[in-house]
Structures are given as C-alpha cells and as structure tokens.
C-alpha positions as semicolon CSV with decimal commas, in nm:
position;residue;x (nm);y (nm);z (nm)
1;M;-1,414;-0,062;-3,655
2;T;-1,455;-0,137;-3,298
3;L;-1,473;0,074;-3,004
4;L;-1,291;-0,047;-2,717
5;D;-1,231;0,192;-2,416
6;G;-1,293;0,468;-2,608
7;V;-1,007;0,417;-2,841
8;R;-1,128;0,374;-3,236
9;L;-0,972;0,101;-3,379
10;G;-0,939;0,067;-3,765
11;A;-0,894;0,318;-4,062
12;Q;-1,090;0,634;-4,041
13;R;-1,005;0,772;-4,336
14;P;-1,072;0,579;-4,719
15;R;-0,743;0,439;-4,886
16;W;-0,815;0,601;-5,186
17;E;-0,975;0,936;-5,262
18;K;-1,000;1,216;-5,514
19;L;-1,091;1,572;-5,366
20;P;-1,140;1,876;-5,568
21;V;-0,815;2,103;-5,541
22;D;-1,059;2,444;-5,581
23;V;-1,227;2,433;-5,240
24;V;-1,259;2,755;-5,024
25;S;-1,531;2,650;-4,775
26;T;-1,792;2,356;-4,698
27;A;-2,119;2,325;-4,568
28;G;-2,016;2,015;-4,346
29;A;-1,974;2,124;-4,034
30;E;-2,312;2,265;-4,064
31;A;-2,493;1,931;-4,137
32;V;-2,306;1,745;-3,897
33;G;-2,411;1,988;-3,651
34;L;-2,766;1,952;-3,810
35;A;-2,749;1,586;-3,772
36;A;-2,635;1,615;-3,398
37;S;-2,918;1,828;-3,339
38;A;-3,135;1,577;-3,434
39;G;-2,993;1,317;-3,224
40;L;-2,792;1,148;-3,522
41;I;-2,391;1,131;-3,365
42;L;-2,188;1,075;-3,673
43;D;-1,855;0,887;-3,655
44;D;-1,524;1,108;-3,750
45;W;-1,465;0,946;-4,122
46;Q;-1,890;1,031;-4,148
47;S;-1,850;1,366;-4,084
48;W;-1,509;1,415;-4,277
49;W;-1,700;1,249;-4,644
50;L;-1,981;1,531;-4,549
51;N;-1,699;1,786;-4,532
52;Q;-1,554;1,673;-4,887
53;A;-1,917;1,616;-5,017
54;L;-2,055;1,949;-4,953
55;S;-1,741;2,165;-5,039
56;E;-1,774;2,477;-5,227
57;R;-1,582;2,689;-5,472
58;A;-1,521;3,049;-5,467
59;D;-1,834;3,104;-5,685
60;G;-2,044;2,960;-5,434
61;D;-2,123;2,657;-5,623
62;W;-2,056;2,311;-5,531
63;C;-1,709;2,174;-5,582
64;A;-1,865;1,847;-5,693
65;R;-2,184;1,735;-5,868
66;E;-2,143;1,421;-5,829
67;N;-2,017;1,227;-5,511
68;V;-1,961;0,886;-5,436
69;L;-1,915;0,679;-5,099
70;I;-1,824;0,286;-5,165
71;T;-1,806;0,094;-4,826
72;G;-1,843;-0,234;-4,695
73;R;-2,187;-0,375;-4,548
74;Q;-2,266;-0,240;-4,190
75;S;-2,043;0,027;-4,198
76;G;-2,296;0,349;-4,111
77;K;-2,357;0,465;-4,487
78;N;-2,718;0,518;-4,410
79;G;-2,626;0,755;-4,136
80;V;-2,403;0,968;-4,376
81;L;-2,746;0,951;-4,571
82;A;-2,951;1,067;-4,309
83;A;-2,723;1,331;-4,193
84;L;-2,719;1,450;-4,574
85;E;-3,071;1,412;-4,599
86;L;-3,168;1,620;-4,318
87;F;-2,956;1,919;-4,433
88;Y;-3,103;1,908;-4,817
89;L;-3,448;1,896;-4,670
90;F;-3,372;2,159;-4,408
91;V;-3,133;2,413;-4,568
92;I;-3,035;2,350;-4,945
93;T;-3,326;2,401;-5,191
94;T;-3,129;2,261;-5,492
95;S;-3,263;1,970;-5,631
96;W;-3,108;1,655;-5,583
97;S;-3,065;1,261;-5,596
98;F;-2,920;0,924;-5,445
99;T;-2,828;0,632;-5,645
100;R;-2,806;0,287;-5,471
101;R;-2,596;0,017;-5,652
102;T;-2,528;-0,302;-5,452
103;N;-2,248;-0,583;-5,506
104;Y;-2,399;-0,880;-5,318
105;R;-2,098;-1,055;-5,435
106;R;-1,829;-0,846;-5,308
107;Q;-2,103;-0,761;-5,009
108;S;-2,075;-0,391;-5,067
109;T;-2,290;-0,066;-5,180
110;T;-2,206;0,184;-5,336
111;F;-2,428;0,527;-5,283
112;T;-2,382;0,820;-5,565
113;F;-2,531;1,156;-5,501
114;C;-2,580;1,421;-5,724
115;C;-2,715;1,754;-5,666
116;R;-2,796;1,966;-5,989
C-alpha cells in the first residue's frame, strides 16, 4: 500500500474472510478510539479487522473466541496488536493470549488472538 497525494493504493479489505453471522454490536470503534488517544492512528484495514475481531452477540459474549490475522511482512500487524493490547489492558478484564507463527519461506506472519 502506498500513499500518494492522499490516495490509498491497493486493497484495503482482505481477499478472504469468514465473519460471524450473529453480530449485534462491536467494541472495535472503542478500541480504535483508545488507540488514537494514545497516538496510534490505524489504517482503514486495521480498524476494519478490530471491528470484526471485537464483534459481540446478543448475549454480550464475543462472536468469535479466536481471531486470526494473516498478512505479509511490513504491513502493520504490530499496530493492530498494539491497539488490541491497549484495549484489553484498559477496558476488558477477560483473560486473553496471542500466538505468533512466522513462515519465512512465504514471508508472512500469522497472529492468533484468543479470549477466554
């Protein structure tokens, strides 16, 4: 992705996605706002991923207990994780964990985010 004269080039949404169907709300906007107040301005795709990852069902539970983010190198994964960690440190009291898997041959990293 390149920024030329304020115009973003490249895809801002994933080619593949599997999203929950029972979404009634999301805490993604709150996580993006918290990150912005800490000085971390997220790209459009990063905000979109947080909205999907932090979606909630009608009973107040998370729609997905496990979220996966797979992107190439130097694409902004750490920014998403920093925003998510800020959100969980200061807003959510649930226990959570991150798993990182790096495939050097394909030059990609997979992050798995789990909440319990």
